[in-house]
C-alpha positions as CSV (number, residue, x, y, z in Angstrom):
1,M,-0.1,-0.2,-0.3
2,L,1.6,3.6,-1.0
3,A,1.9,6.2,1.8
4,I,-1.0,8.3,0.2
5,E,-3.2,5.2,0.1
6,R,-2.6,4.4,3.6
7,R,-3.2,8.1,5.2
8,N,-6.4,8.1,3.2
9,A,-7.4,4.8,4.7
10,I,-6.7,6.3,8.3
11,L,-8.6,9.4,7.3
12,E,-11.6,7.1,6.3
13,K,-11.4,5.4,10.0
14,L,-10.9,8.8,11.6
15,Q,-14.0,9.9,10.0
16,A,-16.0,7.0,11.2
17,E,-14.5,6.4,14.6
18,K,-13.3,10.0,15.6
19,R,-10.3,8.8,16.8
20,V,-7.5,6.4,16.0
21,V,-4.5,4.8,18.0
22,V,-1.2,4.4,16.7
23,S,-0.1,0.8,17.9
24,E,-3.8,-0.4,16.4
25,L,-3.1,1.4,13.0
26,S,0.6,0.0,13.1
27,Q,-0.8,-3.7,13.4
28,I,-3.8,-3.1,10.7
29,Y,-1.2,-1.6,8.0
30,D,1.7,-3.6,8.9
31,V,4.2,-1.1,9.0
32,S,6.1,0.5,12.2
33,E,4.5,2.7,14.9
34,E,7.1,5.7,13.6
35,T,5.4,5.3,10.1
36,I,2.0,5.5,11.6
37,R,3.1,8.5,13.7
38,R,4.6,10.3,10.4
39,D,1.2,9.9,8.8
40,L,-0.6,11.5,11.5
41,E,1.7,14.2,11.9
42,K,0.8,14.6,7.7
43,L,-2.9,14.6,8.4
44,E,-2.4,17.2,11.2
45,N,-0.6,19.6,9.0
46,D,-3.1,19.2,6.2
47,G,-5.9,19.9,8.9
48,F,-7.5,17.0,9.1
49,A,-6.7,15.5,12.4
50,I,-5.4,16.6,15.9
51,K,-2.6,14.6,17.4
52,S,-3.1,13.1,21.0
53,Y,-1.2,11.0,22.9
54,G,-0.9,7.6,21.4
55,G,-3.1,8.6,18.6
56,A,-5.1,11.3,16.9
57,V,-8.8,12.9,16.8
58,I,-10.6,13.8,13.9
59,N,-10.7,18.0,13.2
60,E,-14.1,18.6,12.7
61,N,-13.9,21.8,11.6
62,A,-16.4,22.7,8.9
63,N,-14.3,24.7,6.9
64,L,-11.9,21.7,5.8
65,D,-12.2,20.3,2.5
66,F,-11.8,16.8,2.8
67,P,-10.5,15.0,-0.4
68,F,-13.4,13.4,-2.3
69,N,-12.6,9.7,-1.9
70,I,-13.3,10.3,1.9
71,R,-16.6,12.4,1.5
72,K,-18.2,9.9,-1.2
73,N,-18.5,7.9,1.9
74,W,-20.0,9.7,4.2
75,N,-23.7,10.0,4.9
76,I,-24.6,7.6,2.1
77,I,-28.1,6.8,3.0
78,E,-28.9,10.6,3.4
79,K,-27.3,11.4,-0.1
80,Q,-29.4,8.4,-1.6
81,R,-32.9,10.3,0.1
82,I,-31.8,13.4,-1.4
83,A,-31.2,12.0,-4.9
84,E,-34.4,10.0,-4.8
85,L,-36.5,13.1,-4.1
86,I,-34.3,15.1,-6.9
87,S,-35.0,12.5,-9.2
88,T,-38.7,13.0,-9.1
89,M,-38.0,16.7,-9.9
90,V,-36.3,16.3,-13.2
91,K,-38.1,15.5,-16.2
92,D,-37.2,13.8,-19.5
93,G,-35.5,16.5,-22.0
94,E,-34.3,19.3,-19.2
95,Q,-31.1,20.8,-18.9
96,I,-29.6,20.6,-15.6
97,I,-26.2,21.4,-13.8
98,L,-24.6,19.6,-11.1
99,D,-21.9,20.7,-9.0
100,A,-18.7,18.5,-8.1
101,S,-20.1,17.4,-4.5
102,S,-20.4,13.5,-3.4
103,T,-24.2,14.3,-3.1
104,A,-24.3,15.5,-6.9
105,V,-22.5,11.8,-7.7
106,A,-25.6,10.1,-5.8
107,I,-27.8,12.3,-7.6
108,V,-26.7,11.5,-11.0
109,K,-26.7,7.7,-10.4
110,R,-30.3,8.2,-9.7
111,L,-31.0,10.3,-12.8
112,K,-29.9,7.7,-15.3
113,E,-33.6,6.5,-15.7
114,K,-34.1,10.1,-17.3
115,K,-34.1,10.4,-21.0
116,N,-32.8,12.9,-23.2
117,L,-30.8,15.1,-20.5
118,T,-28.5,18.1,-21.1
119,L,-25.8,18.2,-18.0
120,I,-23.4,20.4,-17.5
121,T,-20.8,19.9,-14.8
122,N,-17.4,20.8,-13.0
123,S,-17.0,17.3,-11.7
124,V,-14.8,14.9,-13.1
125,E,-16.4,12.0,-11.1
126,I,-19.5,12.8,-12.7
127,V,-18.2,13.1,-16.2
128,V,-16.8,9.7,-15.8
129,E,-19.9,8.1,-14.0
130,T,-22.3,9.4,-17.2
131,V,-19.8,7.9,-19.9
132,D,-22.4,5.1,-20.3
133,M,-25.3,7.8,-21.1
134,L,-23.7,9.3,-23.8
135,S,-25.7,7.6,-26.4
136,D,-28.7,9.6,-25.0
137,W,-27.6,12.4,-22.9
138,R,-25.5,15.5,-23.9
139,I,-23.0,15.9,-21.4
140,L,-20.7,19.0,-21.1
141,S,-17.6,19.6,-18.9
142,T,-17.0,22.9,-17.9
143,G,-13.2,22.8,-18.1
144,G,-10.8,24.7,-15.6
145,I,-8.4,24.3,-13.4
146,L,-8.6,20.7,-11.5
147,K,-8.3,21.2,-7.9
148,E,-6.6,18.7,-5.9
149,G,-8.4,16.1,-4.0
150,S,-11.8,17.2,-5.2
151,L,-12.1,16.2,-8.7
152,A,-13.5,19.6,-9.5
153,M,-12.8,22.2,-12.1
154,M,-12.8,25.5,-11.3
155,G,-11.7,29.1,-11.8
156,P,-12.2,31.5,-14.6
157,Q,-12.3,29.2,-17.5
158,A,-15.0,27.1,-15.7
159,E,-17.1,30.4,-14.8
160,R,-17.0,31.6,-18.3
161,M,-18.4,28.3,-19.9
162,L,-21.4,28.3,-17.3
163,K,-21.9,32.1,-17.9
164,S,-22.6,31.2,-21.9
165,Y,-25.5,28.8,-20.9
166,H,-29.1,29.2,-19.3
167,V,-30.6,25.9,-17.7
168,D,-33.8,24.7,-16.5
169,K,-32.2,23.5,-13.0
170,A,-29.0,24.0,-11.2
171,I,-28.3,21.5,-8.2
172,I,-25.6,22.5,-6.0
173,S,-24.6,21.5,-2.3
174,A,-22.9,23.4,0.6
175,K,-20.7,22.6,3.4
176,T,-23.2,24.5,5.8
177,I,-26.7,26.4,6.0
178,W,-27.0,29.0,8.5
179,K,-30.6,31.1,9.0
180,D,-28.7,34.6,9.6
181,D,-26.4,34.7,6.7
182,G,-27.0,32.2,3.8
183,F,-24.9,29.0,2.6
184,F,-21.2,28.2,2.9
185,D,-18.6,26.2,1.4
186,S,-15.1,25.4,2.5
187,D,-13.3,27.8,0.3
188,E,-13.7,30.6,-2.2
189,L,-13.2,28.7,-5.3
190,H,-15.8,26.2,-4.4
191,A,-18.2,29.3,-3.4
192,A,-17.4,31.1,-6.7
193,I,-18.3,28.4,-9.0
194,K,-21.6,27.4,-7.2
195,Q,-22.8,31.0,-7.5
196,T,-22.4,31.2,-11.1
197,M,-24.2,27.8,-11.3
198,L,-27.1,29.3,-9.4
199,K,-27.1,32.6,-11.6
200,V,-27.8,30.7,-14.8
201,A,-30.9,28.6,-13.8
202,K,-34.3,28.9,-13.7
203,E,-34.7,26.8,-10.7
204,R,-32.2,26.9,-8.2
205,I,-31.6,23.9,-5.8
206,L,-29.7,23.6,-2.7
207,A,-29.3,19.8,-1.8
208,V,-28.0,19.5,1.7
209,D,-28.3,16.6,4.6
210,S,-29.9,17.6,8.0
211,S,-26.1,17.6,9.5
212,K,-25.2,21.0,7.5
213,F,-28.1,22.8,9.1
214,G,-27.3,25.7,11.9
215,K,-23.6,25.9,11.2
216,T,-21.3,28.2,9.2
217,A,-18.0,27.6,7.1
218,F,-15.6,29.8,5.6
219,A,-16.9,31.1,2.0
220,K,-20.2,32.3,1.4
221,I,-21.9,30.7,-1.6
222,G,-25.2,32.9,-1.4
223,D,-28.2,34.2,0.4
224,F,-31.3,32.5,0.7
225,S,-32.9,34.7,-2.1
226,D,-30.7,33.1,-4.5
227,L,-32.4,29.8,-3.9
228,T,-36.1,28.7,-5.2
229,T,-35.8,24.9,-3.3
230,V,-34.0,23.2,-0.6
231,V,-33.9,19.5,-0.5
232,T,-33.1,17.5,2.4
233,D,-33.0,13.9,4.0
234,R,-35.6,14.5,6.7
235,R,-37.9,17.2,8.0
236,P,-36.1,20.0,9.3
237,P,-37.2,21.6,12.6
238,K,-40.3,23.6,12.9
239,D,-38.1,26.8,13.2
240,W,-36.4,26.1,9.7
241,C,-39.5,24.7,8.1
242,A,-41.2,28.4,9.1
243,F,-38.0,30.2,8.0
244,F,-38.1,28.6,4.8
245,K,-41.7,29.6,4.1
246,D,-41.1,33.0,5.1
247,K,-38.3,33.1,2.5
248,G,-40.5,31.8,-0.1
249,I,-38.5,28.5,-0.4
250,E,-39.8,25.1,-1.2
251,C,-38.3,22.6,1.3
252,I,-38.4,19.1,0.2
253,Y,-37.9,16.2,2.4
254,P,-39.1,12.4,2.7
255,Q,-42.8,12.1,3.9
């Protein structure tokens, strides 16, 4: 196993269990404890872990941008619920935008029953996932600068490409959603591309699981006036339902 593969595996274990122990990891991956300590030091330097005596704990900071291959294994059931709801909203023949989130990958898998879609995305993972749909779908990649760890294409070129189209639906995710100030992502590059996606769509859909409510992150994507719909995996608290109604936003969740 390569060092980067081992560190990613340790990060997955951290995310699932919240803490890891050096001696246990040494046995699991059949390397020395010193090697594991260097792995944990690298994860700490990257901001993903906090070293503790004999091991490390997960850094729960919402501003961190975890690698895509880690995020795609989080909240799988919640993402599937959201994908199921969005699949009922997308109609055959529509033009849609999907961002480069792990939630969007779950959504596009569920949309494969739809016919004659035009899909624009900045996600390398989604482009690969939809190769088998090329005989029926029209798939457009934004191009742009590929961001390490996220499999997302961003920057001025990606934004210019998006601005040359107008679509039926833009479906984006966010790291957090906060009543006082809107919805957020972990960095300004992700936030900027999602802002542009919303600006070119008639229906502007935020797909967020229930763990994202009531928190803030570093880079603001937009205000609630930028949205027409919020789709989540369970009924939000009453104050959030009242808030969405007051803002004229449709909130969709499993009944």
